[in-house]
Structure formats: structure tokens, C-alpha cells
KEBA-98229 format. One line per field, with one value per residue (C-alpha): residue number from 1; x, y, z. Coordinates in Angstrom, 2 decimals, decimal comma. Example, Ala and Ser with C-alpha at 12.3 -4.5 7.8 and 13.67 -1.06 7.14 Angstrom:
seq c(1 2) $
px c(12,30 13,67) $
py c(-4,50 -1,06) $
pz c(7,80 7,14) $
! end
This chain:
seq c(1 2 3 4 5 6 7 8 9 10 11 12 13 14 15 16 17 18 19 20 21 22 23 24 25 26 27 28 29 30 31 32 33 34 35 36 37 38 39 40 41 42 43 44 45 46 47 48 49 50 51 52 53 54 55 56 57 58 59 60 61 62 63 64 65 66 67 68 69 70 71 72 73 74 75 76 77 78 79 80 81 82 83 84 85 86 87 88 89 90 91 92 93 94 95 96 97 98 99 100 101 102 103 104 105 106 107 108 109 110 111 112 113 114 115 116 117 118 119 120 121 122 123 124 125 126 127 128 129 130 131 132 133 134 135) $
px c(0,01 0,91 1,92 4,72 7,94 9,87 6,84 7,32 10,94 10,06 7,59 10,15 13,08 10,55 9,54 13,00 13,86 10,67 12,46 15,28 13,06 14,16 10,79 11,10 8,82 6,00 6,22 5,08 7,84 7,93 9,91 9,98 11,72 12,04 12,50 14,60 13,89 16,37 15,01 17,41 15,95 16,94 15,33 15,05 13,24 12,25 14,69 13,28 15,18 14,50 14,53 11,45 12,27 15,37 13,43 13,76 10,98 11,37 10,67 13,30 15,73 15,22 15,35 18,51 20,31 19,48 20,66 23,72 24,48 23,87 20,30 18,03 15,14 12,43 9,50 7,64 8,03 6,47 5,44 4,83 4,15 3,65 -0,02 -1,15 -2,92 -1,74 0,06 0,71 3,96 3,83 4,00 7,64 8,14 5,88 7,74 11,32 10,01 8,61 12,13 12,99 9,61 6,12 4,82 6,20 3,92 3,12 2,20 1,03 0,89 -0,60 -1,75 -3,96 -4,69 -3,11 -3,64 -2,03 -1,72 0,37 2,57 1,21 -2,18 -0,91 0,73 -0,67 0,89 4,40 7,37 9,67 12,60 11,84 13,56 14,77 12,13 9,06 7,11) $
py c(-0,17 3,67 3,71 1,29 3,23 0,69 1,09 4,97 4,68 2,39 4,99 7,85 5,60 5,06 8,53 9,51 6,90 8,21 11,36 9,82 7,91 8,17 8,06 10,53 8,34 7,11 10,11 7,17 7,38 4,68 4,41 1,41 0,17 -3,39 -4,21 -7,42 -9,82 -8,16 -4,73 -3,52 -0,89 -1,00 1,53 1,91 3,71 2,75 3,36 3,61 3,07 4,22 0,47 -0,25 -3,89 -2,80 -0,90 -1,75 -1,23 0,13 -3,05 -5,17 -2,27 -2,09 -6,00 -5,85 -3,56 -5,74 -9,12 -7,19 -6,34 -10,04 -9,97 -12,91 -12,70 -10,12 -9,13 -6,42 -4,13 -0,53 1,05 4,60 6,15 9,67 8,80 9,39 6,09 2,60 0,87 -2,80 -4,63 -5,56 -9,56 -9,52 -7,74 -10,17 -13,22 -11,68 -11,07 -14,53 -16,01 -14,76 -14,61 -15,97 -14,63 -10,82 -8,16 -5,65 -2,25 0,17 3,53 6,50 9,81 9,10 5,66 2,45 -1,22 -4,08 -7,67 -10,67 -11,49 -15,04 -13,56 -11,36 -14,32 -17,59 -19,92 -18,63 -20,35 -21,41 -23,53 -27,14 -28,89 -32,43 -34,68 -32,40 -32,57) $
pz c(-0,07 -0,37 3,19 2,82 2,90 0,67 -1,88 -1,63 -2,32 -5,35 -6,56 -6,34 -8,00 -10,98 -11,38 -11,54 -14,17 -16,04 -16,33 -18,12 -20,72 -24,40 -26,31 -29,14 -31,46 -29,20 -26,72 -24,16 -21,39 -18,79 -15,62 -13,41 -10,19 -9,10 -5,46 -4,60 -1,93 0,38 -0,30 -3,07 -5,42 -8,98 -11,56 -15,38 -18,19 -21,70 -24,49 -27,96 -31,19 -34,82 -35,50 -33,31 -32,64 -30,65 -28,19 -24,49 -21,98 -18,80 -16,83 -18,56 -18,09 -14,31 -14,16 -16,27 -14,03 -10,84 -12,62 -13,91 -10,14 -9,31 -8,04 -9,12 -6,56 -6,73 -4,64 -6,51 -9,40 -9,80 -13,05 -13,86 -17,18 -19,11 -19,57 -16,12 -16,10 -14,73 -17,18 -17,10 -18,57 -22,26 -22,95 -23,44 -20,21 -18,38 -19,83 -19,11 -15,24 -15,08 -15,76 -12,23 -10,21 -10,94 -7,69 -8,34 -7,16 -10,10 -8,82 -11,83 -10,67 -12,83 -11,78 -8,40 -9,26 -9,25 -10,04 -8,41 -9,93 -9,31 -12,40 -12,24 -13,05 -15,73 -17,42 -16,34 -18,51 -18,70 -20,27 -17,34 -16,70 -16,30 -13,35 -13,87 -13,59 -14,18 -17,47) $
! end
């Protein structure tokens, strides 16, 4: 909830990342901040490219920053966008996030409203690593 001090820090980090977004084509700027299981915070913004397929979303930028620092266990992610509405992660981001945590809490903040969901509800049949002996 918004009274949660860590969530407040996540929102601040996501908003700061939003200010750095590079979105000259869509004008849809996004910032994200992901929280590690031990309370660390990593932020990222979307970075567009003239070759649209090379664009990277804020959620993946934040996740990749965390993984680059050695983190692989996550509790939640906060996403903010320039639209002023709660914006969910795209399908590609959902799948990449699911690689590390199906039970990730996804908090989408826009203006004065927010939506919350578990990643497993947003992507119920994610591709995932299969452990030996599992179908």
C-alpha cells in the first residue's frame, strides 16, 4: 500500500527513471523500479530506437540492471508512465520477469490511481525453466 515506505521509495525511483526515458517516437515515457527480496531497488526507463524492434521497455531495463548487479530474487515492481494512467507491462516484459519470479507483485501507478496484480495472474502460462523430473 502507499503507506509502505519501501513502496514509496520504489515509486520515487520509478518517477526519477521516467524523467530519463528516451521516447522520441511514441512519446510514451515509462519508468520502473524493481525491489529485490532483500530490499534493494533498481530502476530503469524505456529506451526507444528508430528500429522499433530494438526498443527496450523500462521493466526490462530495471530487471537487467538488477541482474547485472548479481540480483535474481525479486518481490515487486512499480511501473509509472507519462500517460497518467496505470500501465501494465507488455507481454515480453511479463515473460522476462517470469524468468525470475512468478509471484512478483506488479504495481502500476498512474496519476492518483493504481492497479495491483500478481505476475502469475498477468501471465498464467509463462514459459519457465523445467527442472529435471518435471514434465
